[in-house]
C-alpha positions in Angstrom: -0.2 -0.2 0.1 1.0 3.5 -0.6 1.5 5.8 1.3 -0.1 8.9 -0.4 1.3 12.3 0.3 3.8 10.4 3.2 6.9 12.5 2.6 7.3 15.8 4.3 10.5 18.1 3.2 13.0 18.6 5.6 13.2 22.3 4.0 9.8 23.8 5.3 10.7 27.1 3.0 9.6 24.2 0.5 6.2 22.6 1.6 5.6 20.1 4.0 2.1 17.9 4.9 0.5 18.3 7.6 -3.0 18.5 9.0 -6.0 19.4 11.2 -8.5 17.9 12.8 -12.2 19.7 13.0 -14.9 19.1 14.0 -18.8 17.8 12.0 -19.5 20.1 9.3 -16.4 22.3 9.5 -14.3 20.2 7.0 -15.0 22.8 4.0 -14.4 25.9 6.5 -11.0 24.5 7.2 -10.5 24.4 4.5 -10.9 27.4 2.6 -8.9 29.0 5.4 -5.5 27.3 5.3 -5.7 28.3 1.2 -6.5 31.8 2.8 -4.4 32.2 6.0 -1.2 29.7 4.7 -1.4 29.8 0.7 -2.3 25.9 1.4 -2.1 23.6 -2.0 -3.2 20.4 -2.5 -6.2 20.9 0.0 -7.6 17.3 0.6 -10.4 16.6 3.6 -12.1 13.4 4.4 -14.3 12.8 7.7 -12.6 15.3 10.5 -9.8 15.9 9.1 -8.5 18.5 6.1 -5.2 17.8 4.3 -2.7 20.5 3.2 0.6 21.3 2.1 1.7 24.7 2.9 6.0 27.0 3.3 3.9 28.5 6.3 5.9 28.3 9.8 4.6 27.3 12.9 3.2 30.4 14.4 0.9 30.9 11.1 -0.2 27.7 11.5 -1.4 28.6 15.5 -3.6 31.9 14.1 -6.4 28.9 12.2 -9.3 29.4 13.8 -11.7 26.7 12.5 -9.1 23.7 13.0 -8.7 22.0 16.3 -5.9 20.3 16.1 -2.5 20.7 14.2 -0.6 17.7 12.7 2.7 17.4 11.0 1.9 14.1 8.4 3.8 11.0 8.8 1.9 9.0 6.1 -1.8 9.0 5.3 -2.3 5.8 3.0 -5.4 3.2 2.5 -7.1 1.4 5.1 -5.4 -1.9 6.6 -7.0 -4.9 5.1 -8.6 -7.0 8.1 -9.2 -10.6 7.1 -12.3 -13.0 8.7 -8.9 -15.5 10.3 -5.5 -14.2 10.9 -4.3 -11.7 13.2 -1.0 -12.7 11.4 -1.3 -10.2 8.2 -2.9 -7.5 10.1 0.5 -7.5 12.9 2.7 -7.4 9.7 0.7 -4.4 8.1 1.2 -2.2 11.2 4.7 -3.0 11.2 5.5 -2.1 8.1 3.9 1.2 9.0 7.6 2.0 10.1 9.6 -1.0 8.5 8.4 -0.2 4.7 9.8 3.9 4.5 12.0 4.7 7.3 13.2 7.8 6.0 9.6 9.5 6.2 10.2 9.3 9.4 13.2 10.3 10.2 12.3 13.2 8.0 9.5 13.6 9.4 11.2 14.8 12.7 13.6 16.3 10.6 10.9 19.1 10.1 9.6 18.5 13.7 13.0 20.0 15.3 12.9 23.0 12.3 9.0 23.8 13.1 9.5 23.9 16.9 12.6 25.6 17.2 11.5 28.6 14.7 8.6 28.7 16.5 11.6 29.1 19.7 12.7 32.2 18.3 9.7 34.2 17.0 7.7 33.6 20.6 10.1 33.5 24.0 7.7 32.6 27.3 9.3 34.4 29.7 10.7 32.8 32.9 8.0 34.9 35.1 5.4 33.0 33.4 7.2 29.3 34.0 7.9 30.3 37.5 4.0 30.6 37.9 3.5 27.5 36.2 5.1 25.5 39.0 3.7 27.1 41.3 0.5 26.7 39.8 0.4 23.0 39.1 2.9 21.8 42.2 5.1 19.5 40.4 5.7 17.8 37.5 2.8 15.1 38.8 0.3 17.2 38.2 1.1 18.9 34.5 1.5 15.0 33.4 -1.7 14.4 35.0 -3.8 17.4 33.8 -2.3 17.0 29.7 -4.0 13.8 30.1 -7.5 15.3 30.8 -6.8 17.5 28.6 -6.2 14.7 25.5 -8.9 12.7 26.5 -11.5 15.7 26.7 -10.1 16.4 23.7 -10.7 13.0 22.2 -14.2 13.0 23.5 -14.7 16.0 21.9 -13.9 15.6 18.2 -15.6 11.8 18.3 -18.9 13.9 19.0 -17.7 16.5 16.2 -20.1 19.4 18.6 -19.4 22.1 20.6 -21.0 22.9 23.7 -23.5 26.1 23.8 -22.3 29.7 25.0 -23.6 28.5 28.2 -22.2 27.2 31.4 -24.0 26.4 34.6 -23.9 29.3 37.0 -21.5 27.2 39.9 -19.5 26.5 37.1 -18.2 30.2 35.9 -15.8 29.9 38.5 -14.1 27.1 38.2 -13.7 26.6 34.4 -12.5 30.8 34.5 -9.5 28.7 36.9 -9.2 25.6 34.8 -8.5 28.1 31.8 -5.9 30.3 33.4 -3.9 26.8 34.4 -4.1 25.7 30.7 -2.4 28.8 29.6 0.2 28.1 31.7 0.4 24.3 30.7 0.5 25.2 27.5 3.4 27.4 27.8 5.5 25.1 30.1 4.9 22.0 27.6 5.7 23.8 24.2 8.8 24.4 25.8 9.3 20.7 26.9 9.0 20.4 23.0 11.1 22.8 22.0 14.3 21.2 24.5 12.6 17.6 23.1 13.8 18.9 19.5 17.8 19.5 20.1 17.4 15.7 21.8 19.3 12.9 19.8 17.4 10.6 17.7 18.7 8.1 19.3 17.6 9.5 22.9 13.8 10.6 21.9 10.9 9.8 24.3 7.6 8.9 22.5 4.4 7.5 23.3 1.7 6.2 20.7 -1.9 7.4 20.9 -3.9 5.4 18.5 -7.5 5.2 17.2 -9.6 2.1 15.8 -13.0 2.4 14.9 -14.5 0.1 12.0 -13.5 -3.2 11.9 -9.9 -3.0 12.2 -11.6 -1.8 15.5 -12.9 -5.0 16.6 -10.1 -7.3 15.5 -7.2 -5.2 16.5 -8.1 -2.9 20.1 -6.2 0.5 20.4 -3.9 -0.1 22.4 -2.6 -3.1 21.6 -2.3 -2.1 17.8 -0.3 1.0 19.1 2.0 -1.3 21.4 2.4 -3.0 17.7 3.3 0.5 16.1 5.9 1.4 19.5 7.8 -1.3 19.7 8.4 -1.4 15.8 10.0 2.2 16.5 12.1 0.9 19.1 13.7 -1.1 17.7 14.3 0.8 13.7 14.8 4.0 16.0 16.2 3.2 18.7 13.9 5.3 20.5 12.6 4.4 24.2 8.3 4.5 25.5 7.1 6.8 27.8 4.1 6.7 28.0 3.9 9.9 30.5 5.6 12.4 29.7 7.3 11.4 26.4 9.4 14.0 24.1 7.1 13.1 21.3 3.8 11.7 20.9 3.2 9.8 17.2 -0.6 9.8 16.4 -2.4 7.1 14.4 -6.0 6.8 13.3 -7.1 3.7 11.2 -10.5 2.3 10.2 -12.0 1.6 7.0 -11.5 3.8 5.0 -7.5 5.2 5.6 -4.6 5.0 8.0 -3.4 8.0 9.8 0.0 9.2 11.2 1.4 12.0 11.9 2.9 14.4 14.9 0.7 16.6 16.9 2.7 19.8 16.6 0.8 21.8 20.2 0.1 20.3 23.4 -2.9 22.0 23.6 -5.5 22.3 21.0 -5.8 25.1 18.9 -9.5 25.7 19.7 -8.9 26.1 23.3 -8.3 29.8 23.2 -6.0 31.4 25.2 -8.3 34.8 25.4 -11.3 32.8 26.0 -11.2 32.7 30.3 -14.4 31.4 30.5 -15.4 28.6 27.7 -18.8 28.1 26.5 -19.9 27.9 22.7 -17.2 26.1 21.1 -15.0 28.9 19.5 -14.5 26.5 16.6 -18.4 26.8 15.9 -18.2 30.7 16.8 -15.9 31.4 14.4 -17.5 30.0 11.6 -21.1 31.4 12.0 -19.9 34.4 12.2 -17.9 34.1 8.8 -20.7 33.6 7.0 -22.6 36.7 8.6 -20.3 38.5 5.9 -19.4 41.5 8.1 -18.6 44.3 7.0 -16.6 47.5 8.3 -18.0 49.6 9.9 -21.1 47.6 10.8 -23.0 46.9 13.6 -23.3 43.5 15.0 -25.4 42.1 17.3 -25.7 39.4 19.3 -29.1 39.3 21.8 -28.2 36.8 23.8 -24.6 36.8 23.8 -23.8 34.4 26.9 -20.0 34.0 27.7 -19.5 37.0 24.5 -18.1 34.1 22.2 -19.3 35.0 19.2 -18.4 38.7 19.6 -15.0 38.2 20.3 -14.3 35.4 18.0 -15.7 38.1 15.6 -14.3 40.7 17.0 -10.5 39.3 17.0 -11.0 38.7 13.1 -13.0 41.7 12.2 -11.8 44.2 14.0 -12.8 47.6 11.5 -16.7 46.4 13.5 -19.0 47.8 16.4 -20.8 44.6 18.5 -23.0 44.9 21.0 -23.8 41.4 23.4 -27.4 41.3 25.9 -28.2 38.7 28.0 -31.0 39.2 30.9 -28.0 36.8 32.9 -25.9 38.5 35.6 -23.8 35.4 35.5 -23.5 35.2 32.0 -23.0 39.0 31.3 -20.1 38.4 34.1 -18.4 35.9 32.0 -18.6 37.7 28.6 -17.5 40.5 30.0 -14.2 38.3 31.3 -13.4 37.3 28.3 -14.0 40.7 26.8 -11.6 41.8 29.1 -9.6 39.1 28.5 -9.1 39.8 24.5 -8.5 43.0 24.9 -11.9 44.2 22.7 -13.7 46.8 26.0 -13.4 49.6 23.1 -14.9 47.2 20.2 -18.1 45.4 22.7 -20.4 46.6 24.5 -22.6 44.4 27.0 -26.4 44.4 28.4 -28.7 43.5 30.5 -31.8 43.0 28.5 -34.3 40.8 26.7 -34.2 40.3 23.4 -37.8 41.7 23.2 -36.6 44.7 24.7 -33.7 46.0 23.0 -32.8 50.1 23.0 -32.5 50.6 19.3 -34.1 52.1 16.5 -35.1 51.0 14.1 -32.6 49.6 11.0 -30.2 50.0 13.2 -28.7 47.0 13.2 -26.6 45.3 10.0 -26.0 41.8 11.7 -27.7 39.7 14.1 -25.6 36.5 15.4 -27.0 34.5 18.0 -26.9 31.3 19.7 -29.9 30.2 20.4 -30.6 28.7 23.8 -33.5 26.9 23.3 -34.3 23.4 24.7 -35.9 22.9 28.2 -33.0 23.2 29.9 -33.4 26.9 29.0 -37.2 27.4 29.2 -37.5 29.4 26.0 -41.3 27.2 25.5 -43.8 29.7 24.2 -41.4 33.1 24.2 -39.1 31.7 20.9 -41.6 32.1 18.1 -41.7 35.9 19.7 -37.8 36.0 19.7 -37.2 35.0 16.6 -40.2 37.2 14.6 -37.9 39.7 16.7 -35.0 38.7 15.4 -36.5 38.7 11.9 -37.9 42.2 11.6 -36.8 44.4 9.4 -34.6 46.4 12.4 -32.1 43.3 10.9 -30.9 43.5 7.7 -29.0 40.0 8.0 -30.0 37.2 10.7 -27.1 34.4 11.2 -28.6 32.1 13.8 -27.4 28.7 15.0 -30.9 27.3 15.7 -33.2 26.2 12.0 -36.4 29.5 12.6 
């Protein structure tokens, strides 16, 4: 089985193959984005993943707004055939992922080093932040545990392909704020560890394999067993050492009935975890996608009449700054979370927040250019009979454009 686009160049200037994971339905957004931001070529997608070639550096790729996680591609090929009786053939095919073309692995490791080294030069982490990280988490054991928890949470989110509403239960606002700040400090410390690993010789690298198996191969070979087979093959071929808790390098492998993909995560924390979102609600990737289809133009007035934690407004204001934004909500706790997010993003001069019902907005007719809203529908939010009048209000001539996550 020949690998498709399996040999990344050792010179980033010549272009290399990458892929990003994306939430369900966001693949077209991500394809357009990599073409616009990264001047990517050979852009293609499969469910949940977008592949592309680019000459861009890591700081540029960090700016992707509709991507979940970013990977350097090692191999992408046809699925592994699953015979009805013999596991030995599957074992052989798994080992071939490493033994068939070891040069592609060495080229990928070389490029991984260069990307991290260049990123380190362009984005220094202050010693004060690193010291704060150590005080915050209280030692390496907690850092490792938190990292594993984040990765497990991300795997669940990617498998569901769905984001949260832009609201949180009131009692969880303070807790969510603390976790986000800790995550930001951990990302700095963990990225620094990855950069240090880039200076390590090949034979001194420690690694682990994160594997996802579904379909027929998932029934025949559990992910843990497939990961163990590939891990042993890597140790024999390159002399790397396995470290399941805190490795220098992680190998991501996804096997199913449609394809086999192997890559190296370039960031420990997902791109979708924005550093400027203090209290998380609606998935930032979804908020950005909603704003991107609203055709926001400079000088416009954009309104979110049920803004919740303000994620849509923050994502829109970050991307289209020459616009005036307004958010409204009836909940003090939600507005407090939205205010924290707006301040953390440095957008106080761009976004105004009001405590008012959507049916009582103090706005004159024809004053709003665009309205975007993640309507909090359902039994949890008890809108009931009010939903009809709310939709009628937002679709009235008062607004020139209405974009909602909820079908009218």
